[in-house]
N, C-alpha and C positions, 0 to 999 in steps of 0.2 A: 734135160739136155742143155748144156751150156755151149754157146758158140765160141767161147774163148778156148784157146788150147788147154788141154788137160794136163800138160806138163810144161816145164821151163824149156825153151828152145835151146838147142845145143849148137856149138860152133859149126858142126858138120851138116846141120839142117839147112835146107835150101827152100825157104818159104817162097811161095805159098804151096809148094808141092812136097809135103812131108808124108811119106807112105804110112807111118803108124798113127797119123791123126785122121779124124773123120773128115768127110766131105764138108761138113758145116764148119769145122775148125779151120780147114784150109781155105774155105771161102772167106772167113773172117780175116785171115792173114792176107788174102788177096785184096780185100777191101782196104785194109790198113796200108798195104804197099801202094795201092792206087792213090789213096789220099795223100800219102807222103810224096809220091811222084808229082801229083798235081800241085801240091804246095811248093815243091822245088821249082817246077816249071813257072809258076806264078811268082817266084821270088819271095816266098813266104807270105804272100798276100791272102792265101786261102785261110790260114790261121788267123790273120788279122781281121779278115772279113767275118769269120766265125765269131770271134770275140765281140766285135761290134754288133753283130746280129743278135747276140744273146742279151739284149738290153732290157728285156721285160720278161715277166713270167710267161706271157703268151708265146713269145718267140722262143723261149727256152723249152716250152712244151713241144712246139713245132720241131725244134732242133732235136729233142729227144726222140720224137717219132721218126724223124728222118734217119737218125743213126740206127735206130732199131730196124727200120726198113732195109737199110743198107746191109746190116749184119745178119738179120734173121731171115730175110727173103732173098734167096739167090737170084730170083728173077727181077728184083727191084732195078729200075732204070738208073744206073749210076750217073748217066749223063744229066739227070735232072738235078743233081746236087748244086751246080752253079746257079741255076735259075731260082731254086728255093732260097739259097743264100742271098741272092740279089733282092728277092722279094722281101725277105726278112730285114735286110739292111735298109732298104728303102722305107719300109714300114717304121723302123726305129727312128730314122732321120726325120720322118714326117711328124713324129711325136715330140720332137725336140722343139722347145719354144725359143 
């Protein structure tokens, strides 16, 4: 079972509530919509922070686990995203000489 939508979205679709998609697929669309909204609220800084946080193999592994948790586990605490990004960014800056 893939959490990504099983078909291309159509103009008449209203994500994340598309009746012919599974609950998991709609959850993924909900997460993507939330992430896009947060990035807009933060003036694009969420994407900038993410890029900076992906400075090492270790933080990329944490980032991968975070995204998997957001998409694959509907009970995952979305509010934890910012704290994890902050931790990863701080860790990366600490490693810069």
